[in-house]
All heavy atoms as an XYZ file, in Angstrom:
716
protein
N      11.737    -18.226    -12.495
C      12.691    -17.797    -11.489
C      11.977    -17.474    -10.186
O      10.918    -16.863    -10.201
C      13.406    -16.535    -11.964
C      14.404    -16.656    -13.101
C      14.887    -15.277    -13.510
C      15.552    -17.519    -12.744
N      12.561    -17.819     -9.077
C      11.989    -17.387     -7.804
C      12.061    -15.863     -7.710
O      12.949    -15.244     -8.265
C      12.867    -18.046     -6.747
C      13.868    -18.855     -7.456
C      13.728    -18.651     -8.923
N      11.104    -15.301     -6.987
C      11.014    -13.840     -6.891
C      12.318    -13.212     -6.424
O      12.755    -12.212     -6.954
C       9.868    -13.461     -5.952
C       9.665    -11.984     -5.831
C       9.100    -11.285     -6.867
C      10.060    -11.305     -4.706
C       8.924     -9.922     -6.786
C       9.883     -9.945     -4.607
C       9.315     -9.253     -5.654
N      12.956    -13.814     -5.435
C      14.184    -13.247     -4.880
C      15.313    -13.237     -5.904
O      16.272    -12.503     -5.769
C      14.610    -14.022     -3.641
N      15.206    -14.068     -6.951
C      16.272    -14.160     -7.939
C      16.124    -13.134     -9.061
O      16.998    -13.033     -9.907
C      16.315    -15.567     -8.520
N      15.023    -12.409     -9.099
C      14.842    -11.429    -10.168
C      15.747    -10.229     -9.930
O      15.659     -9.579     -8.889
C      13.383    -10.972    -10.257
C      12.393    -12.028    -10.714
C      10.981    -11.483    -10.655
C      12.705    -12.514    -12.101
N      16.628     -9.937    -10.863
C      17.533     -8.803    -10.668
C      16.776     -7.478    -10.682
O      15.824     -7.303    -11.432
C      18.501     -8.902    -11.854
C      17.796     -9.721    -12.875
C      16.845    -10.616    -12.131
N      17.210     -6.566     -9.835
C      16.595     -5.239     -9.794
C      15.415     -5.131     -8.863
O      14.807     -4.075     -8.756
N      15.046     -6.222     -8.200
C      13.915     -6.190     -7.270
C      14.441     -6.463     -5.868
O      15.171     -7.421     -5.649
C      12.847     -7.232     -7.653
C      12.221     -6.855     -8.997
C      11.782     -7.342     -6.583
C      11.187     -7.822     -9.497
N      14.084     -5.598     -4.934
C      14.477     -5.776     -3.534
C      13.332     -6.478     -2.812
O      12.308     -5.851     -2.516
C      14.773     -4.408     -2.887
O      15.736     -3.720     -3.688
C      15.286     -4.564     -1.475
N      13.470     -7.783     -2.551
C      12.346     -8.560     -2.011
C      11.772     -8.014     -0.708
O      10.552     -7.960     -0.548
C      12.936     -9.954     -1.804
C      14.089    -10.021     -2.731
C      14.637     -8.619     -2.808
N      12.627     -7.605      0.243
C      12.089     -7.144      1.527
C      11.294     -5.856      1.365
O      10.329     -5.618      2.083
C      13.202     -6.980      2.567
C      14.146     -5.845      2.293
C      15.344     -5.915      1.651
C      13.966     -4.475      2.660
N      15.920     -4.669      1.582
C      15.090     -3.759      2.198
C      12.961     -3.773      3.323
C      15.238     -2.385      2.376
C      13.110     -2.402      3.497
C      14.236     -1.728      3.029
N      11.667     -5.026      0.376
C      10.937     -3.778      0.143
C       9.573     -4.072     -0.462
O       8.565     -3.457     -0.085
C      11.763     -2.858     -0.758
C      11.268     -1.448     -0.959
C      11.016     -0.742      0.364
C      12.274     -0.658     -1.799
N       9.508     -5.019     -1.365
C       8.221     -5.446     -1.920
C       7.361     -6.046     -0.803
O       6.168     -5.764     -0.714
C       8.429     -6.457     -3.071
C       7.097     -7.009     -3.559
C       9.191     -5.811     -4.220
N       7.978     -6.849      0.059
C       7.256     -7.420      1.192
C       6.705     -6.356      2.121
O       5.580     -6.470      2.626
N       7.485     -5.300      2.362
C       7.030     -4.189      3.194
C       5.794     -3.532      2.592
O       4.805     -3.269      3.289
C       8.145     -3.151      3.366
C       7.768     -1.858      4.080
C       7.427     -2.128      5.542
C       8.884     -0.831      3.957
N       5.829     -3.287      1.293
C       4.693     -2.648      0.623
C       3.459     -3.552      0.683
O       2.345     -3.079      0.946
C       5.059     -2.278     -0.831
C       3.825     -1.859     -1.623
C       6.094     -1.163     -0.843
N       3.639     -4.840      0.474
C       2.509     -5.774      0.553
C       1.933     -5.803      1.973
O       0.710     -5.773      2.158
C       2.944     -7.182      0.093
C       1.869     -8.217      0.385
C       3.272     -7.163     -1.397
N       2.799     -5.825      2.980
C       2.330     -5.823      4.374
C       1.593     -4.526      4.697
O       0.537     -4.547      5.351
C       3.509     -6.015      5.326
N       2.120     -3.398      4.245
C       1.444     -2.116      4.477
C       0.111     -2.048      3.737
O      -0.848     -1.456      4.243
C       2.345     -0.954      4.069
C       3.501     -0.650      5.015
C       4.452      0.381      4.385
C       2.995     -0.155      6.354
N       0.036     -2.644      2.559
C      -1.233     -2.676      1.822
C      -2.281     -3.451      2.617
O      -3.438     -3.026      2.719
C      -1.027     -3.290      0.444
N      -1.882     -4.567      3.195
C      -2.807     -5.327      4.039
C      -3.203     -4.559      5.285
O      -4.371     -4.553      5.686
N      -2.232     -3.887      5.894
C      -2.514     -3.084      7.092
C      -3.434     -1.916      6.772
O      -4.260     -1.517      7.602
C      -1.208     -2.584      7.706
N      -3.321     -1.382      5.568
C      -4.196     -0.279      5.148
C      -5.640     -0.737      5.105
O      -6.544     -0.048      5.590
C      -3.758      0.236      3.757
O      -2.427      0.727      3.849
C      -4.666      1.331      3.259
N      -5.862     -1.899      4.529
C      -7.224     -2.426      4.467
C      -7.734     -2.744      5.869
O      -8.881     -2.463      6.203
C      -7.242     -3.679      3.585
C      -8.601     -4.068      3.100
C      -9.290     -2.996      2.275
O      -8.632     -2.197      1.602
O     -10.536     -2.956      2.335
N      -6.882     -3.295      6.698
C      -7.254     -3.605      8.079
C      -7.607     -2.329      8.846
O      -8.573     -2.311      9.616
C      -6.119     -4.349      8.770
C      -6.380     -4.869     10.168
C      -7.533     -5.860     10.174
C      -5.127     -5.507     10.734
N      -6.850     -1.267      8.640
C      -7.133      0.007      9.319
C      -8.513      0.532      8.941
O      -9.211      1.113      9.771
C      -6.054      1.035      8.988
N      -8.909      0.326      7.701
C     -10.237      0.767      7.275
C     -11.349     -0.020      7.947
O     -12.355      0.531      8.393
N     -11.166     -1.312      8.061
C     -12.176     -2.180      8.661
C     -12.235     -1.991     10.171
O     -13.308     -2.033     10.776
C     -11.871     -3.662      8.320
C     -12.781     -4.605      9.069
C     -11.996     -3.883      6.824
N     -11.089     -1.763     10.806
C     -11.055     -1.653     12.262
C     -11.782     -0.417     12.787
O     -12.136     -0.377     13.961
C      -9.616     -1.667     12.765
C      -8.933     -3.029     12.689
C      -7.489     -2.932     13.169
C      -9.680     -4.058     13.500
N     -12.012      0.576     11.925
C     -12.800      1.725     12.353
C     -14.152      1.297     12.890
O     -14.642      1.830     13.889
N     -14.737      0.321     12.238
C     -16.054     -0.162     12.670
C     -15.988     -0.850     14.028
O     -16.970     -0.854     14.775
C     -16.624     -1.116     11.620
N     -14.853     -1.416     14.381
C     -14.755     -2.114     15.665
C     -14.700     -1.166     16.856
O     -14.955     -1.590     17.978
C     -13.523     -3.043     15.712
O     -12.352     -2.259     15.658
C     -13.548     -4.051     14.581
N     -14.351      0.096     16.609
C     -14.306      1.064     17.707
C     -15.521      1.982     17.703
O     -15.562      2.969     18.408
C     -12.999      1.898     17.684
C     -11.796      1.026     17.924
C     -12.876      2.702     16.404
N     -16.517      1.644     16.883
C     -17.746      2.420     16.860
C     -17.791      3.487     15.786
O     -18.743      4.255     15.712
N     -16.777      3.564     14.951
C     -16.786      4.496     13.820
C     -17.241      3.729     12.580
O     -17.406      2.511     12.617
C     -15.388      5.071     13.603
N     -17.424      4.440     11.492
C     -17.792      3.780     10.252
C     -16.568      3.180      9.569
O     -15.430      3.425      9.964
N     -16.799      2.388      8.553
C     -15.722      1.847      7.721
C     -14.991      3.019      7.087
O     -15.600      3.932      6.566
C     -16.334      0.927      6.650
C     -15.424      0.527      5.516
C     -14.419     -0.504      5.983
N     -13.744     -1.148      4.885
C     -12.610     -0.723      4.335
N     -12.040      0.380      4.746
N     -12.035     -1.396      3.359
N     -13.673      3.056      7.191
C     -12.886      4.182      6.711
C     -12.354      3.903      5.313
O     -11.839      2.821      5.035
C     -11.710      4.456      7.650
C     -12.083      4.715      9.092
C     -13.070      5.813      9.313
N     -12.702      7.045      8.637
C     -13.424      8.151      8.661
N     -14.555      8.184      9.313
N     -13.027      9.215      8.022
N     -12.480      4.899      4.434
C     -11.981      4.803      3.063
C     -10.983      5.915      2.757
O     -10.699      6.188      1.597
C     -13.140      4.874      2.068
C     -14.107      3.728      2.206
C     -15.296      3.872      2.911
C     -13.826      2.493      1.634
C     -16.182      2.816      3.040
C     -14.710      1.430      1.751
C     -15.887      1.608      2.450
O     -16.760      0.552      2.582
N     -10.459      6.567      3.787
C      -9.568      7.705      3.593
C      -8.318      7.281      2.821
O      -7.879      6.147      2.904
C      -9.167      8.283      4.957
C     -10.384      8.582      5.808
O     -11.193      9.411      5.388
O     -10.526      7.958      6.869
N      -7.735      8.252      2.130
C      -6.576      7.983      1.275
C      -5.295      8.444      1.900
O      -5.239      8.652      3.092
N      -4.265      8.568      1.117
C      -4.209      8.698     -0.343
C      -4.089      7.383     -1.116
O      -4.117      7.395     -2.343
C      -2.962      9.539     -0.561
C      -2.067      9.177      0.561
C      -2.976      8.916      1.725
N      -3.954      6.227     -0.459
C      -3.807      4.963     -1.191
C      -4.956      4.024     -0.863
O      -4.786      3.005     -0.196
C      -2.462      4.287     -0.859
C      -1.262      4.874     -1.550
S      -1.285      4.731     -3.332
C      -0.927      3.011     -3.558
N      -6.126      4.382     -1.360
C      -7.282      3.517     -1.179
C      -7.178      2.292     -2.069
O      -6.190      2.081     -2.774
N      -8.222      1.488     -2.049
C      -8.184      0.210     -2.772
C      -7.960      0.405     -4.272
O      -7.137     -0.279     -4.873
C      -9.496     -0.537     -2.541
C      -9.470     -1.954     -3.071
C     -10.792     -2.662     -2.854
C     -11.065     -2.807     -1.378
N     -12.220     -3.628     -1.072
N      -8.672      1.329     -4.886
C      -8.509      1.529     -6.328
C      -7.126      2.098     -6.660
O      -6.550      1.769     -7.702
C      -9.607      2.439     -6.880
O      -9.577      3.694     -6.243
N      -6.579      2.925     -5.766
C      -5.232      3.459     -5.988
C      -4.188      2.346     -5.912
O      -3.258      2.292     -6.726
C      -4.904      4.542     -4.951
C      -5.924      5.659     -4.970
O      -6.183      6.196     -6.058
O      -6.471      5.971     -3.894
N      -4.353      1.458     -4.940
C      -3.433      0.323     -4.827
C      -3.540     -0.583     -6.039
O      -2.530     -1.020     -6.595
C      -3.721     -0.487     -3.551
C      -3.369      0.239     -2.282
C      -3.428     -0.671     -1.069
N      -4.665     -1.412     -0.895
C      -5.715     -0.977     -0.215
N      -5.686      0.212      0.360
N      -6.790     -1.723     -0.087
N      -4.755     -0.859     -6.471
C      -4.947     -1.729     -7.635
C      -4.324     -1.118     -8.886
O      -3.676     -1.818     -9.671
C      -6.437     -1.982     -7.861
N      -4.483      0.178     -9.053
C      -3.893      0.856    -10.208
C      -2.369      0.802    -10.157
O      -1.713      0.479    -11.149
C      -4.363      2.325    -10.268
O      -5.788      2.351    -10.374
C      -3.752      3.056    -11.443
N      -1.804      1.092     -8.994
C      -0.346      1.093     -8.860
C       0.238     -0.293     -9.097
O       1.184     -0.459     -9.883
C       0.059      1.606     -7.468
N      -0.327     -1.309     -8.446
C       0.200     -2.669     -8.606
C      -0.047     -3.181    -10.025
O       0.800     -3.876    -10.591
C      -0.405     -3.620     -7.580
C       0.017     -3.329     -6.166
C      -0.896     -3.401     -5.130
C       1.318     -2.993     -5.861
C      -0.517     -3.141     -3.827
C       1.709     -2.728     -4.562
C       0.797     -2.803     -3.537
N      -1.188     -2.857    -10.594
C      -1.481     -3.279    -11.964
C      -0.531     -2.654    -12.963
O      -0.023     -3.333    -13.866
N      -0.261     -1.357    -12.799
C       0.660     -0.671    -13.702
C       2.072     -1.237    -13.581
O       2.749     -1.464    -14.593
C       0.672      0.831    -13.407
C       1.587      1.691    -14.264
C       1.231      1.565    -15.742
C       1.510      3.141    -13.827
N       2.511     -1.497    -12.358
C       3.832     -2.105    -12.165
C       3.896     -3.483    -12.820
O       4.890     -3.830    -13.461
C       4.173     -2.204    -10.683
C       4.496     -0.886     -9.992
C       4.637     -1.096     -8.492
C       5.749     -0.258    -10.570
N       2.846     -4.262    -12.668
C       2.803     -5.585    -13.288
C       2.851     -5.513    -14.803
O       3.562     -6.296    -15.447
N       2.123     -4.565    -15.373
C       2.136     -4.396    -16.831
C       3.524     -3.977    -17.305
O       4.045     -4.515    -18.292
C       1.063     -3.368    -17.269
C       1.263     -2.931    -18.713
C      -0.328     -3.950    -17.086
N       4.134     -3.026    -16.611
C       5.470     -2.561    -17.013
C       6.491     -3.692    -16.984
O       7.241     -3.895    -17.950
C       5.933     -1.409    -16.116
C       5.205     -0.085    -16.310
C       5.653      0.919    -15.259
C       5.435      0.464    -17.711
N       6.519     -4.437    -15.895
C       7.470     -5.546    -15.788
C       7.117     -6.633    -16.811
O       7.993     -7.215    -17.442
C       7.513     -6.099    -14.347
C       8.339     -7.372    -14.261
C       8.074     -5.042    -13.399
N       5.822     -6.870    -17.009
C       5.383     -7.855    -17.992
C       5.750     -7.481    -19.418
O       5.985     -8.349    -20.259
N       5.795     -6.181    -19.692
C       6.179     -5.714    -21.028
C       7.690     -5.712    -21.228
O       8.166     -5.378    -22.305
C       5.627     -4.306    -21.273
C       4.119     -4.217    -21.478
C       3.681     -2.762    -21.562
C       3.697     -4.981    -22.727
N       8.418     -6.055    -20.193
C       9.861     -6.164    -20.343
C      10.658     -4.983    -19.833
O      11.867     -4.930    -20.042
N       9.996     -4.020    -19.173
C      10.735     -2.913    -18.577
C      11.599     -3.497    -17.459
O      11.096     -4.190    -16.575
C       9.786     -1.824    -18.024
C      10.564     -0.739    -17.314
C       8.942     -1.239    -19.149
N      12.872     -3.260    -17.529
C      13.803     -3.860    -16.583
C      13.670     -3.227    -15.207
O      13.794     -2.014    -15.063
C      15.256     -3.685    -17.075
O      15.348     -4.217    -18.393
C      16.233     -4.397    -16.168
N      13.396     -4.056    -14.180
C      13.361     -3.512    -12.825
C      14.751     -3.014    -12.428
O      15.754     -3.548    -12.868
C      12.962     -4.701    -11.958
C      12.437     -5.733    -12.892
C      13.086     -5.477    -14.205
N      14.775     -1.996    -11.629
C      16.043     -1.447    -11.158
C      15.790     -0.442    -10.056
O      14.819     -0.557     -9.308
N      16.652      0.555     -9.994
C      16.499      1.587     -8.956
C      15.147      2.268     -9.016
O      14.605      2.659     -7.990
C      17.605      2.627     -9.075
C      18.948      2.147     -8.635
C      19.895      3.346     -8.519
N      21.243      2.944     -8.254
C      21.737      2.785     -7.035
N      20.978      2.985     -5.997
N      22.993      2.420     -6.870
N      14.611      2.429    -10.212
C      13.312      3.094    -10.350
C      12.240      2.331     -9.573
O      11.362      2.932     -8.963
C      12.914      3.260    -11.816
C      12.550      1.971    -12.504
C      13.383      1.143    -13.197
C      11.256      1.357    -12.545
N      12.700      0.049    -13.669
C      11.389      0.155    -13.283
C      10.012      1.688    -12.040
C      10.315     -0.694    -13.538
C       8.950      0.836    -12.283
C       9.103     -0.338    -13.032
N      12.330      0.997     -9.579
C      11.327      0.204     -8.874
C      11.460      0.369     -7.361
O      10.455      0.463     -6.656
C      11.442     -1.272     -9.268
C      10.360     -2.188     -8.710
C       8.973     -1.723     -9.119
C      10.585     -3.610     -9.170
N      12.691      0.428     -6.863
C      12.886      0.688     -5.432
C      12.308      2.045     -5.055
O      11.664      2.195     -4.014
C      14.369      0.635     -5.054
C      14.879     -0.782     -4.881
O      14.057     -1.723     -4.840
O      16.101     -0.951     -4.787
N      12.516      3.042     -5.905
C      11.967      4.383     -5.636
C      10.449      4.347     -5.590
O       9.825      4.959     -4.717
C      12.433      5.376     -6.702
O      13.823      5.492     -6.689
N       9.845      3.626     -6.518
C       8.387      3.505     -6.530
C       7.903      2.779     -5.277
O       6.909      3.173     -4.665
C       7.910      2.786     -7.818
C       6.438      2.420     -7.736
C       8.181      3.643     -9.044
N       8.620      1.727     -4.878
C       8.233      0.980     -3.677
C       8.317      1.861     -2.426
O       7.445      1.795     -1.562
C       9.103     -0.268     -3.502
C       8.807     -1.366     -4.493
S       7.152     -2.033     -4.244
C       6.689     -2.328     -5.925
N       9.359      2.681     -2.316
C       9.465      3.600     -1.171
C       8.317      4.610     -1.181
O       7.745      4.924     -0.137
C      10.807      4.320     -1.162
C      11.912      3.495     -0.616
C      13.008      3.035     -1.276
C      12.027      3.001      0.726
N      13.783      2.281     -0.443
C      13.220      2.238      0.801
C      11.241      3.104      1.866
C      13.641      1.613      1.960
C      11.669      2.475      3.028
C      12.845      1.744      3.063
N       7.968      5.119     -2.377
C       6.852      6.062     -2.480
C       5.550      5.380     -2.063
O       4.764      5.950     -1.291
C       6.739      6.603     -3.907
C       5.548      7.507     -4.187
C       5.625      8.780     -3.352
C       5.468      7.833     -5.674
N       5.320      4.177     -2.563
C       4.107      3.445     -2.183
C       4.066      3.174     -0.684
O       3.014      3.313     -0.052
C       4.011      2.130     -2.963
C       3.727      2.245     -4.456
C       3.782      0.869     -5.112
C       2.391      2.916     -4.711
N       5.208      2.792     -0.102
C       5.264      2.536      1.342
C       4.894      3.795      2.130
O       4.129      3.732      3.101
C       6.650      2.039      1.741
N       5.415      4.939      1.711
C       5.106      6.197      2.396
C       3.619      6.546      2.268
O       2.978      6.942      3.250
C       5.971      7.325      1.836
N       3.060      6.385      1.071
C       1.644      6.690      0.863
C       0.743      5.724      1.635
O      -0.297      6.128      2.165
C       1.310      6.659     -0.629
C       1.925      7.780     -1.464
C       1.698      7.525     -2.952
C       1.362      9.134     -1.058
N       1.138      4.476      1.706
C       0.364      3.500      2.480
C       0.405      3.821      3.975
O      -0.619      3.744      4.665
C       0.881      2.087      2.206
C       0.560      1.532      0.816
C       1.420      0.320      0.509
C      -0.918      1.203      0.696
N       1.580      4.180      4.481
C       1.692      4.557      5.891
C       0.840      5.786      6.185
O       0.162      5.861      7.226
C       3.155      4.810      6.258
N       0.842      6.739      5.288
C       0.029      7.951      5.427
C      -1.459      7.575      5.457
O      -2.241      8.104      6.247
C       0.346      8.887      4.284
C      -0.306     10.240      4.324
C      -1.064     10.787      5.307
C      -0.241     11.222      3.300
N      -1.473     12.042      4.968
C      -0.975     12.333      3.726
C       0.369     11.267      2.060
C      -1.120     13.479      2.950
C       0.222     12.416      1.294
C      -0.506     13.502      1.735
N      -1.853      6.659      4.604
C      -3.243      6.209      4.567
C      -3.634      5.551      5.884
O      -4.722      5.794      6.416
C      -3.456      5.234      3.388
O      -3.123      5.912      2.174
C      -4.883      4.742      3.327
N      -2.758      4.715      6.422
C      -3.038      4.055      7.705
C      -3.228      5.099      8.799
O      -4.173      5.026      9.594
C      -1.906      3.073      8.067
C      -1.901      1.901      7.088
C      -2.046      2.578      9.503
C      -0.650      1.046      7.145
N      -2.349      6.094      8.833
C      -2.481      7.163      9.827
C      -3.785      7.933      9.646
O      -4.485      8.227     10.622
C      -1.285      8.112      9.744
C       0.033      7.557     10.265
C       1.172      8.535      9.962
C      -0.055      7.290     11.751
N      -4.123      8.276      8.411
C      -5.376      8.997      8.146
C      -6.579      8.198      8.619
O      -7.465      8.734      9.288
C      -5.530      9.280      6.646
C      -4.738     10.475      6.182
O      -4.285     11.282      6.979
N      -4.562     10.581      4.883
N      -6.622      6.941      8.276
C      -7.771      6.117      8.639
C      -7.887      5.954     10.150
O      -8.981      6.022     10.711
C      -7.684      4.752      7.955
C      -7.912      4.850      6.466
C      -7.825      3.533      5.758
N      -8.110      3.727      4.339
C      -8.319      2.762      3.487
N      -8.285      1.503      3.881
N      -8.568      3.036      2.215
N      -6.757      5.753     10.797
C      -6.767      5.579     12.244
C      -7.178      6.855     12.955
O      -8.056      6.846     13.831
C      -5.378      5.121     12.724
O      -5.008      3.940     12.019
C      -5.358      4.859     14.215
N      -6.559      7.981     12.582
C      -6.896      9.266     13.224
C      -8.341      9.633     13.015
O      -9.031     10.070     13.946
C      -6.002     10.382     12.673
C      -4.638     10.412     13.295
C      -3.843     11.607     12.853
N      -3.670     11.482     11.395
C      -3.383     12.479     10.582
N      -3.253     13.677     11.037
N      -3.229     12.277      9.296
N      -8.843      9.467     11.792
C     -10.219      9.882     11.516
C     -11.248      8.954     12.164
O     -12.326      9.412     12.558
C     -10.426      9.983     10.004
C      -9.638     11.166      9.454
C      -9.781     11.343      7.988
N      -8.955     12.497      7.556
C      -8.575     12.681      6.331
N      -8.920     11.842      5.380
N      -7.843     13.732      6.017
N     -10.923      7.689     12.301
C     -11.832      6.785     13.011
C     -11.906      7.166     14.478
O     -12.997      7.236     15.071
C     -11.363      5.340     12.865
N     -10.739      7.452     15.086
C     -10.742      7.859     16.492
C     -11.433      9.204     16.691
O     -12.157      9.403     17.665
C      -9.319      7.896     17.018
C      -8.625      6.545     17.135
C      -7.165      6.720     17.530
C      -9.368      5.644     18.110
N     -11.249     10.136     15.754
C     -11.918     11.435     15.854
C     -13.442     11.264     15.734
O     -14.197     11.955     16.431
C     -11.404     12.360     14.762
N     -13.882     10.346     14.898
C     -15.314     10.095     14.738
C     -15.909      9.519     16.021
O     -17.007      9.896     16.422
C     -15.539      9.123     13.571
C     -17.000      8.880     13.267
C     -17.198      7.920     12.105
O     -16.323      7.855     11.211
O     -18.248      7.241     12.099
N     -15.173      8.655     16.674
C     -15.665      8.053     17.919
C     -15.740      9.106     19.020
O     -16.684      9.110     19.810
C     -14.734      6.885     18.351
C     -15.064      6.414     19.746
C     -14.841      5.746     17.359
N     -14.782     10.003     19.073
C     -14.748     11.027     20.116
C     -15.816     12.087     19.954
O     -16.190     12.742     20.903
C     -13.370     11.698     20.147
C     -12.300     10.776     20.649
C     -10.953     11.455     20.667
N      -9.921     10.516     21.025
C      -8.706     10.506     20.518
N      -8.352     11.429     19.639
N      -7.826      9.604     20.877
N     -16.311     12.279     18.733
C     -17.304     13.348     18.513
C     -18.723     12.897     18.744
O     -19.076     11.842     19.032
C     -17.171     13.898     17.114
O     -17.403     12.900     16.141
């Protein structure tokens, strides 16, 4: 089945989380471009993202039916990813200023 056809999954919300995950990694790398070090600040660092996505994949793979719970998890992940981007950006700029 195409991804959009899976019941209980909101495709644009999954896309948002994937885009924020990429932006999180980019925010960490961009610290070096402004003269700061590579940023690893959280709360959703690489290992946290891998754990979250891996656990979701295992649950869906085991037959847990996607539904409202998955949308709630996606919103939580989106918020944590946005927080991580802000942390990495602020701390990189603070490092450059000091």
